NUKOL-224627 format. One record per residue (C-alpha): residue number from 1; residue in three letters; chain; z, y, x. Coordinates in pm, whole numbers, plus 32768, in hexadecimal, padded with zeros to 4 digits. Example, Ala and Ser with C-alpha at 12.3 -4.5 7.8 and 13.67 -1.06 7.14 Angstrom:
2
NODE   num   residu   chaine      Z      Y      X
NODE     1      ALA        A   830C   7E3E   84CE
NODE     2      SER        A   82CA   7F96   8557
//
This chain:
107
NODE   num   residu   chaine      Z      Y      X
NODE     1      UNK        A   7FF4   7FF6   8009
NODE     2      UNK        A   7FB8   814E   806E
NODE     3      UNK        A   8018   82A1   7FE8
NODE     4      UNK        A   7F9E   840F   8019
NODE     5      UNK        A   8053   8562   800B
NODE     6      UNK        A   806E   85D0   7E8D
NODE     7      UNK        A   813D   86A6   7DE3
NODE     8      UNK        A   8102   85E3   7CA0
NODE     9      UNK        A   81D0   84C1   7C0D
NODE    10      UNK        A   8368   8535   7C4D
NODE    11      UNK        A   8454   84AB   7B4D
NODE    12      UNK        A   85A0   857C   7AF2
NODE    13      UNK        A   86CE   8493   7B45
NODE    14      UNK        A   87B7   8561   7AD9
NODE    15      UNK        A   87C8   8709   7AC0
NODE    16      UNK        A   873C   879A   7C10
NODE    17      UNK        A   86E3   864C   7C96
NODE    18      UNK        A   8585   8586   7C9B
NODE    19      UNK        A   84E9   8464   7D2B
NODE    20      UNK        A   83B9   83B9   7D89
NODE    21      UNK        A   835E   82AA   7E16
NODE    22      UNK        A   8299   82AF   7F06
NODE    23      UNK        A   8221   8127   7F6A
NODE    24      UNK        A   8284   7FC8   7F24
NODE    25      UNK        A   826A   7E60   7FBD
NODE    26      UNK        A   82FB   7D40   7F6D
NODE    27      UNK        A   8439   7D96   8011
NODE    28      UNK        A   8469   7EF7   800C
NODE    29      UNK        A   8426   8047   7F5C
NODE    30      UNK        A   8432   818C   8011
NODE    31      UNK        A   8475   82BD   7F2A
NODE    32      UNK        A   8497   8432   7F50
NODE    33      UNK        A   857F   84F1   7EDB
NODE    34      UNK        A   85A3   8683   7E5F
NODE    35      UNK        A   86FE   8703   7E48
NODE    36      UNK        A   8720   8850   7DBC
NODE    37      UNK        A   884E   8930   7E52
NODE    38      UNK        A   89A7   892E   7DBE
NODE    39      UNK        A   895B   87DF   7CF2
NODE    40      UNK        A   8A01   8697   7D00
NODE    41      UNK        A   899F   8519   7D07
NODE    42      UNK        A   8AA1   848C   7C3F
NODE    43      UNK        A   8B67   833C   7CB9
NODE    44      UNK        A   8AA6   81ED   7C7B
NODE    45      UNK        A   8A56   80BF   7D2F
NODE    46      UNK        A   8931   7FD7   7D40
NODE    47      UNK        A   88DC   7E71   7DEF
NODE    48      UNK        A   8819   7EE1   7EC5
NODE    49      UNK        A   885C   7F5F   8012
NODE    50      UNK        A   87E0   80BE   8032
NODE    51      UNK        A   877D   8162   818D
NODE    52      UNK        A   873F   82CD   81AF
NODE    53      UNK        A   86C2   83FD   8287
NODE    54      UNK        A   86F2   8557   8239
NODE    55      UNK        A   8597   862E   8288
NODE    56      UNK        A   861A   876C   8213
NODE    57      UNK        A   8734   882E   8186
NODE    58      UNK        A   88A9   87B8   8182
NODE    59      UNK        A   895B   86EC   80B5
NODE    60      UNK        A   8AD0   8668   807B
NODE    61      UNK        A   8AA3   84C9   805F
NODE    62      UNK        A   8BD0   83FE   7FE4
NODE    63      UNK        A   8BEF   8257   803C
NODE    64      UNK        A   8CCC   81A4   7FD2
NODE    65      UNK        A   8DFD   82A3   7FCE
NODE    66      UNK        A   8D34   8318   8141
NODE    67      UNK        A   8CFA   8497   8155
NODE    68      UNK        A   8BB3   8506   8226
NODE    69      UNK        A   8B1E   863A   8273
NODE    70      UNK        A   89A5   860A   8289
NODE    71      UNK        A   88BF   86F0   8340
NODE    72      UNK        A   8732   86ED   8376
NODE    73      UNK        A   86D7   85A7   844C
NODE    74      UNK        A   8849   84F3   83EF
NODE    75      UNK        A   8818   83A6   8394
NODE    76      UNK        A   88EE   82B3   82A4
NODE    77      UNK        A   88F3   8143   8232
NODE    78      UNK        A   89DF   80E2   80B1
NODE    79      UNK        A   8A16   7F90   80A1
NODE    80      UNK        A   89A6   7EEA   7F46
NODE    81      UNK        A   8AA0   7F1D   7E30
NODE    82      UNK        A   8B4B   802A   7F15
NODE    83      UNK        A   8BC4   8143   7E07
NODE    84      UNK        A   8B22   82C0   7E92
NODE    85      UNK        A   8AD6   8407   7E2C
NODE    86      UNK        A   8A49   8535   7EE4
NODE    87      UNK        A   8A80   86B1   7EA2
NODE    88      UNK        A   894F   87B5   7EE6
NODE    89      UNK        A   89B9   88A7   7FDB
NODE    90      UNK        A   8856   893A   801D
NODE    91      UNK        A   8710   88D8   7F6E
NODE    92      UNK        A   86EA   87C5   8026
NODE    93      UNK        A   85CA   8695   8080
NODE    94      UNK        A   862B   851C   80AE
NODE    95      UNK        A   8565   83F3   80CA
NODE    96      UNK        A   8600   8295   8090
NODE    97      UNK        A   8592   8113   80A8
NODE    98      UNK        A   862E   801D   7FD0
NODE    99      UNK        A   8665   7E90   8000
NODE   100      UNK        A   861E   7DF2   7F1D
NODE   101      UNK        A   8500   7EB5   7E59
NODE   102      UNK        A   8595   7F98   7D52
NODE   103      UNK        A   84EB   7EF8   7C04
NODE   104      UNK        A   8552   803F   7B58
NODE   105      UNK        A   84A9   810E   7C87
NODE   106      UNK        A   834E   807A   7C50
NODE   107      UNK        A   8268   813D   7BE5
//
């Protein structure tokens, strides 16, 4: 699968948080998140492991009771079933890979 950059196809997750599946294969799925300053991604969990990279902006990431200040170039892994949330400090763009594939994120 190959995907070219486009401003189309974003889906609202919650107020101020949009996502777009970029590519997916048999075992992984890559998603881009657009995060508005001052918004929050509520606490949640899912069975997939989630590996992320902050492209731009600044967020606070909360993973299983730990708090992390995330700046451009920082990366993380959230184990499957771990409770996590985020607070958006600055307009941000993050890219995350889910394994196994999240069926609810398939286009």
